[in-house]
N, C-alpha and C positions, 0 to 999 in steps of 0.2 A: 504493500500500500504506500503510494508516494505522498509527498506533502500536500499536493493539490487535492487528492481524494480526502485526506484527513481534514484539510481546511473547509472543504465543502460540508462535511458532516458537522464540524464544530460550529460553523456559521449558520447553517440551515436548521439544525436541531440542538441549539445550545442548552435549552431547559431539559430536553430528554436525556442528553448526555450527563448533565449534572445529577439528574434523578437516578439514572442507572449507576453512576459511579458512587453515589451516596449510599444506595442499597447494598452494593458490594462492600463498601467500607464499613458499614454497620454490621454486617454479617461477620467479617473478619475481626472487627473491634470487640465483639462480645467475648473474645478469648482473652482479653486483657485481665480478666478477673483471676486467671491462673498464674500470673507472674508473682514471684516472691523474691525476697533479698536474701543472699548468703553473705558471710563475712569471714570465712575461714581462709587464712593466709596460706595454709598448706596446699590449697587448690592450685597454687601458682607453680607447683613442681609436677612433672609427669608421674604417672603411676609406677613406671619402671625405675624411678630414681632410687638409688640405694638407701637414702635416708628414709624415704617413704616406706620401702620394703622392710627395713629394719623396724620402723615404728609399728607397721602392721604385724610383724612377727612378735614383737613384745606384747601388743594388745591381744593378739590371739592366744599367747601363752598365759598371760596374767590377767587378761580381760580388765584393762584399766578403764573402769566404768565412768560414765558421765555423772556429774553431781551438780547440785545447786547449793550454795552456801548462804546462810543467813548470818550476817555480821551483827553481833550483839555488844552493845556498850552500856555500862551501868557503873554506879559508884562502887559497887562490890557485887560481883556475880555469885558470891557465896550467900547472898541474901536469899532466904527461903522464898520471898515473894518473886524475886527475879527468876529463881530456878523453877518455881511453879509456873510462871509465865512462859518460860522456854518450853516447859513440859506440855502446857495447853497448846501452844503453837504447833509443837511436834504431832500431838494427838489429832488436831484439826487437819493437819496436812496429810497424815498417814492414817486415815480412818480404817483401812483394811491392812493392819500390820502383819497379817499372816498370809497374805496373798502373793508375796514375792513380786509385787508390781503388776500382776495380771489384770486387776481391775482399775487401778488408779495410776499405773506407771511408776509407783514409788516402791523400791525394794526395801529400803530401811531409812530411818532418820536417827542420827547419832549426835549426842551432845553431852556436855557435862552433866546435865540434868538427868538424862537417861542412865548414865553410869552411876550417879549417886542413887537413883531409884533401885538399880540392880543391887548395889551394895546394901542398901537399906532393906531389901527384900530377903536377904540371907538370914537364916535362923540365928537366934542369939546364942553365941558360944561363949562360955566363961573366958574371962580375960579381955573381953571387948573386941574379939576378932570377927564376930559376925555382925548382923544388923538387928533390926527390930522385928523382921519377919513380915513387914508391911511393904507392899509395892507402891510407895509414895515418897514425896519429898518430905523429910522430917522438919519439924519446927526448931529443933535444937541446933543452933549454929555450931556449937562445939562438936556435935555428932557429924555435922557436915564437914567440918574441917578435918575430923579424924578420917572420914571416908576419902577426902581429897589427898590425904597423906599416903594412901595405900598404893602399892606398886602399880596395879592395873591402871589406876587413874593417872598417876604421875607420869606414866609412859605416853599419855596423851597431852602432856604439857608441851606447848609449842605447836600443837596440832588442833586441839579443841579449845584450848584456853591458854592464856599467857600468864607469867608468874606475878603480874601485878594485880591479877584478879579483877581487872576493870574491863577486859575484852574477852569474849568467847565466840564461838561459832556453832551453828547447827548445820551438820552436813547431811544433805538429802541425797541418797543414792537412787538413781533412775534406772529403769529397765531399758533395754534396747528399743523397745516399742513405745516408749513414753512420748506423749504429745507435750513438747516443751511449753508451748503457749498455754495449754490448759493448766499444767502443773504450776507454772509461774503465776498465773492469775489466781489459783487457789492459795499459793503461798502469800501473795500480796494481800488477799482477803483475810487470811488468818492473822497476819501481822496487824492489819488495821483494826481487827476486832480485839485482839488480846494484848498488844503491846502497851503497857501503861507504866511499868516501873523501870523500863529500859528503852533504849533506842535500838530498833532493828532495821536492817537494810539488807535487801537481797543483792547478792554479788556472786562472783565465781565466773568461770569461763562461759558457761551456758547463758547465764543471766546477762553477762556483759555482751555476748554476741547477739542475743535476741533484742537487747536494748539498742545496739548498733544498727541492726536490720531495721528496727522500727523507726529510729532517728533518720536513717538513710532514705527510707520511703517517704518520710515527712519532708526531707530535704528536697526530694524530687518534686513534691507538691509545692514547695515554696518556689522552686526554680521556674516552673511553668508560668505562673501569673506575673512574676517579676520580669522574666525575659519578654513575655508578650507585651507588657507595659513599656519596657525600654525600646523594643523594636517598633512598637506602634508610634512612639514619639519620633523615632528616626524616620520612619516611612512618611508620617504626616509632615514632617519638616521638608522632605523632598518633594512630596506630592501635593501638599496643601489641600487634601480632599479625603473624606472619610471612605469614599468609594475605593480609593487606592489601597487603604489599609485593609478593607474587606477582601479585595481581589488578591492581594499579596498574602494575607494570612490564611484565608480558607484552604488553599492547597496544602499549606504547612499542617494545618489541623488534621486534614484527611491523611497526609503522609505519616504523622505521629500516631494516629489511631491505627492505621494499617501496620506500622512497624511494631508497635507493642502488642497488637493483635497476633501477629506472626510470632512474636516472642512467646506469647502465651501458648501457642500451639507447638512450637519446635524447641524452645529453650527457655522455659519459664524461670530458670534460676538466674536472677540478676546479681551482679556484684556491684561494689562500690564504684567501679568504672562506669556503670550504667548511668550514674549522675552526669558524668562527662558526656555520654552519648546524647542525653537529653539536651544539654546545653549546646553541643555541636550541632545537632540536627535543627534546633530552633534557629541558631545563628546562620547556618548554611542553607537550610531549606528555603528561606525566603529569598535568598540570592537568585535562585533560578526564576522565581516569579517576577522578581525585580527586572532581570535582564529581558525576559519575554514581554513584560508589560511596557517597559520603556521603548523597546523596539516597535511594539504595536502602536504606541502613541506617536513614535517618530514618523510612521508611514501614514499618519492621519490624513495627508493630502490626497491619498488614493481613495477614490469613491467606492470602489468594489471591495467590500469587506473580505470576500473570499481571497482577493489578491493580497490584501493587507495581512491576513492570517497566514497565507501560503508563503509570502515573502518573510514574514517573521519567523516561521518554523524552519524555512530553507536556509536562511542566513544566520540569525541569532540562535535559532533552534539548533543549528549544527554546532555552534560554539558551546551552547549549553550542554548538548549531548557529549561533546568531547570533554567538557569539564566534569560531567558526571562519570564518564569512563575513567578519567585520570584519578578523580577523587576516590572512586571505588577501588582502583588499583592501589592507591596509597593506603587505604584501610585494609585492603586484601592482603598486602604484604605482611601485616601483623599476624596473619593466619599461619605463617611459617614458624611462628614462635613455638618453643617447647612449653610455654606457660599456658595451660588451658584457659584461664580467664581472658588472656590477651587474644587468644583465638576467638572466643566468644565475642569479645569486644569488637574485633575486626569484622566478624560476620554481621554482627548487629548493626554496625555503621554501614556496611555495604547494602544491607536491606533497607535501611533508612534512607540513604542517599538515592537509591533506586526509586523508592516510592516518592521522594521529593521531586525528582525529575518527571515521573509519570504524572503525578498530581498537577504540577505546574503546567506541563505541556497540554494536559486536557482541559484543566479548569480555568486557567488565566484567560485564554481567548473567549471561552464561553461566558465567563463572568463579565469580562470587559464589554462584550456585546449586550448581555442582558441588562447591565447597569448603565450602558451607554457612556462609557468611561471616556473622558478627555483630559489629558494632562494640561495643567495650567502653568505655562512658561517652562522653558528648558534651561535657561541661564547658561548658554554656552560661552559667554564672553570671558569669564574668569578662567575656564578650562582652556580657552584659546591662548590665554597668557601662559598657563602652565605648559601647554604643548610647545610654545615658542621657546620657553626657558629649557625644556627638556631637550629639544632638538638642537638648539643653538649653543648649548654649553656641554656638549658630549664629553670633551676632554676632562673638564673639571669633575664631572660626575664619575668618570672612569678612575680618576685619581682617588676620589673619596671612597669608592667601592673597594679599591685595592688596599687603601689604608685600613678600613675596617676589617677586611679579610686578614691582613697580616696580624693585626692586634688580636683577632680572635684565635688565630692559629697559635700565637705566642702563649695565650693562657689555656690552651687545650689540655696540657698535663695537670692543670689545677682542677679539672672537673672531678667531682666526688660522686660516689654512688652510696645510697643509703636506703635500705628497706626497713623503714620504721612503721610497724603496723599501726601505732597510735597516731601517726600523722594522717592515716587514711580514714579515721573515724571522727565523727562530730565531736567537738570539744564541749565540756560541761555535761557529759552524760553521767548522772549520779552513780550508776552501777560501775562505770569505768573508774571513776575517782575513788570510790570505795574499794575497788579491787586493788588499786595501788596501795591504799592504806592497809588492807588485809595482807597483801604480800609482804609489805614491809614489817608489820608487827609480828607475823608468823615465820619470819626468817627465810622466806623464799623470794623468788623473783616473780615476775608476771607470767612466766612461762615454764612449763615442766620439761626438763630434758633428761634423758636416760642413757645408761650404758648397760648393755646386756653382758652378763658374766655366765660362761658356760664351762663346765668341767665334766670329768667322767661321772657316771652315776655314783652317788654317795660322796662325790668330791667336796661338797660344801660341808660335810659333817666332820671334817678334820680341822683341828685347831690351826694348823700351818696355813690352810686355805683362808680361814677367817682373818688370821694375822696379816696375810699378804693383801687382802682386800682392804682391811683397815689402814695399813701403811700407805697403800695407794690413795685412799681417801684423804689422809693427812697431807700428803703432797699436793693434792688437788685443792685443799682448803687454803694453801699458801698463796694461791692465785687470787684469792678473794671470793671464790665461789662458796655457796652453801651446798654441802654434800652429805647425803644420808643413805643408809642401807641397813640390812639386818646386822652387819658387822658392828655397827655403833651400839645397838641394844645389847649385843652379846658382850662387847668389851666393857661397856659401862656397867653391866650387872655382875660380871665375873672377872676378877683380876687375872685368874689363871683359868684358861679354857681347857675343859676336858671333853672328850668326845661324847660321853653319855649326856652330859649337860647340854652340848650343842644339839644333840639329836632331840632331846626333850623340848628345847626351845624352838627348833626348826619345825617340829610338828605343829606348833601353834602358828607359825608364820605360813605354813602350807595350807592349813585347814581353815583358818579365820580370815575374814575379810579384813584388809588393813587399810586405814585412811592415810593417804599420802597427799599432804597439802590440800588442794581442793578436789581430789579424785579419790577413787576407791579401787584397790586391787581386789577384784571379785574372787580370784582364785588364790589369793594370798600372795606373798612375796617370794615364795620358793616353790618350784615344781615338785611333783609327787616323788621323783627319785633323787631329789636333793642335788640336782646337777645344774640348775639355772636359777639365777636371781637377778635383780636389777639394782643399779646404783643411781640414785636421783641427784640431779645437779641443777641448782638454781643460781642465776647470775644477778648481781645487784641491779636495782631499778635505775633507769636513766642512761644506760650505756649505749653509745652509738653503735652502729652495725660494725664499723671498723674495730672498735674496742672489743665488741663481742667476739669478732673473728680472732683477735689475738688470744683472748681467754680460751676459746674453743680449741684453737690449735695447741695451746699449752695442755689443756685437759686431754686431748687426743694423744699428744706425745707422752704424757704420763701413763695413760692407759696402755699404749702400745709397748712401752718399755717395762711394764709390770710383768713379772714372771709369777705365774700362778701354778701351784703343784697340781698333779693329777690331770695333766694335759689341759690346764685351764686357759681360757681365751677371753679376751675383752673386746668388745665391739667399739667402733667409733661412737661419739656422742650423736644422739638423734633427739629430735623434739623441735619445739617452736623456734627457739633461738638458733639452733644449728641449721634449720631449714631456711630461716631468713637470711643467714650468711650465704648459704648456697645460692639463693635467689639473687642476692646482691652481686655476687661474683659473675653471674650470667648476664647482667643487665647491659654492659657495653657490647658484648658479643651479640646479644638479642637486637640491640638498636642498629648496630652496623649491618647485620644480616638482613634485617627487614628493610633498611633504608636503601641498600644496594639493589636489592630485588625490585623495590618500588621504582628507583630511578631507571633501571633497565627496561622494566615492563612499560612504564609511562612513556619512555622515549620511543619504544617500538610502537605504542599506540599513536603517538603524535605523527610518526613517520608514515603510518598506514593511512591515517585520516586525512593528513595534509597532502599525502601522496608525494612527499619530499623529505629526504633525509636532512636537507639544509634547514628547511623551515621547522622541522621537528626539533632539531638540535638547538636552533636559535631560541625557540620558545622555552627550552629547558633552562637556559642560562640564568635568568632571574632567581629561579627557585634554588639553583645550585649555590648561588651567592648567599642566599638566605640560610641554607643549610650549613654553610661554612661559618656564618655569623652566630649560629646557635650556641656554640661553646662560650663566646663572649657574653651572650645574654645570661646564660646559666651562672657563670662566674661572677659577673657584675651584680646579679640579684642574689647571689649566695644560695642558689637552688641546686639541690642534688638530683641526679638521676634516680628515679624510683620506679616501682612497677606501674605507676601512673604516668609520669613524665617521659618514660622510655618510648612511649608511642608517639611522641610529638613529631620527631623528624619525619617518620613515614606519613603521618597525618598531614604535615605541611606540604609534603610533596604533592598530595592530592588536592589540598586546598590552595596553596600558593600558585600552583601552575595555572589555576583558572584565570588569574588576571593577565598572565602572558598569553593565554589562549585567546581571550577576547581582543586583546590589542593586535596580536598576529593576524587573526582571522579578519579584522577590519582593515589592517594594512594591506592584506592580499586583495580584499574587495576593492579598495581604493586604487591599488595598482592596476587591477583588471579594468578600471575605468580609463586607464591611459595616463594617470597622474605620475609625476616624478616621485622618486623615493622620499625626498625631504617633505614634499607637500603631502604625499600619501601618509607618512608617519604623523605629521602634525594633525591632519584631518582625523586620523584614527584615534589619537589620544583625546582630541577635542570631542569627538562623537561618543566615544566609549567612557570617557573619564567620569561622567556623572554617574553612570551605572556602576562603574568600578567602585567609586568611593561610597556610593549608597550600599552596595553589597558588603563592602568592608565594614562600614558602620553598623549594619545589621548583625554581622558576624560578631563584632566586638560587643554590641549591645546584648546579644544572646548569651555570650560567655560572661558578661559582667554580672549576670544574675547569680553566678556561682559564689560571688563575694558575700551574698546574703546567707550562705550556708556555711557554718564554721567548721570546715574540713580543710586543714592545711594543705594536704597533698593535692586536692582538687583545685584549691585556689592557686597553688603554684602552677599546675597544669594550665589554668585559664590565663595566668599572667604571661606565660611564655608564648602560648598560642596567640594571644592578643598582640604581643610585640612582633611575633613573626608574621602575623597577618598584615600588620601595618608595613612591615618590611617587604613583604611580597608585593603589595600594592606600589610602594615606592620604587622597588626594583623593576617592576614591569613598566612603569611610566618613565623612569629616568635612566635605566641601564639598557633596556631593549633598544632604544634609538641609536645607541652607540654602535650596535652590531647591524642594525638595518642600513646604516649609511655605508657599510663596506661594499666595495666594488663588485664583489662576486655575488652579492645578494640581488636577485632579480625576481 
């Protein structure tokens, strides 16, 4: 179907086309209800990654279960009123305490209150060794203090309470089938009803991730209206008519509905990067409508509307199509990433940009005809001045471009990479802030890391094995890390280890569920034949990724140099921090690979569509300059490459090339009319300039909405994309004329 046929359909049946397209959009958009947000950083590593496989092996062996933590603060947690309050909350949460999580998803609830009840329920034994025989919290504070001094409860110090007796936690173990949302709602309701003598706050990894997901979805809801408001202001400024806003925005609304409807059907799991997708699509989606509408109004002198639409689609439509293809290629290059969320991000952007093009191409002409749109004033005069400056000062702009290029290359080694999970989440989330406090008070970090210890069967039952593990841990502690394992309890309880004592203690570790920071080892901390156990490693809060890498390397060196008897082996460290470091080390390679692929494929697309390798290469020059300037922008603004900002180079190839495409296409159009190169270049800049700056302003306006969402990583992303968008516009207008003037360009 050629542009003439399409133009006839759009002009003769505009209302029918809009109605059919609306029905299709509504059907697809109904699937939006399926989308949901995830926030697990481990998803950035492929499933065959060694750290992921080791983590899964440990989870399979010891079943490190998911938990929710209630953080309790009081003047004195030994107060019977506080303990009863903790007990009532626990009872409300786990109404079916014998179902092992089958009915409510809760396997167990453990706290200092439950331990004291257990001690009090023991029969009275002469000498004060038992309890009262009643399964309740006693009124006698002295009796409570006596229970707290017993070995079983003292072993929980630093896990369920701290030695100041002002802070404690309630640990809720969840089943694999638990509905986290339902459980968290029930926990919050129980706290609201019962907490009177203490302050209780839900935290832990699950609560934190659920809060992040909720905040992230709310952030997307904030971005929509803010971006629309900002872009509306920009569009009204350039068009001076409400009709223009409607015509430009409606295709975007359709495109977003179609995009997230498809998300709901094929990839409902959204990540924090999806916030960037929204901002990008809002900013870029209107650009296509702007270019088509501006060309439509430019051809207003033609009386035949079919001819107007046909010319618009054939000329500007071709440039918009090429822009769409190159933008899709830029996003598509992200799909070669080994990071699954980056692949999803790239695919989502491809789908979104495609729908933006389709919606703009179909709806803009129809709406312009239905609303009888006429643009009021085009204000070419000042762009004529800009065009003259650009063409008449080519050498000066060449020197400036080269200067900025050299300066950027000089600071290239200063680029830093940093995978900071907490930069990717909204600030001020109570569950996150409390998690930091919890981790600090209970001697851990914000992430659990583990080393797997393996020996021959029964190897862990020998004193020399426990001594070797303990010695290894002592060396690890010198690095500043918090380290814990079964060796600590054994060495602390017994100065001289004997095998029968170890066997007796290991039987407890193997059969009982053990609480480890904010998780639970459902199968205990030792396997059935006493050949495997785990060492937990926590790093201090606030360490940068580079600092963590140094610490992790030291821990791994100590582990690898440890000699364990009975064919003992130690694994490398795995866990949240270890995985973050691995992701961080892949960032530069990921960006370089996707950027090179994007450049090559975009160049190939330009050559094919322009049917000229020369014009294709020339159009690439501005965006290549901008890519070389990126290191300078990053260093100047002190922004590190992260799992969010790593995508910028590839994105900018797709976005930045659009400006060069429109200028090049118009230059070729003017040359085809027989104009000289200098005149053709000036006319091209003059005629496309207004559309280019309007498109750039709407992109910037869309991205500016991100600053109303308090997520540092996404804000850094928006800042760099905005700067590079401006740079792409400037490069297309002021650098391309340098090369158009070359003698071999015809």
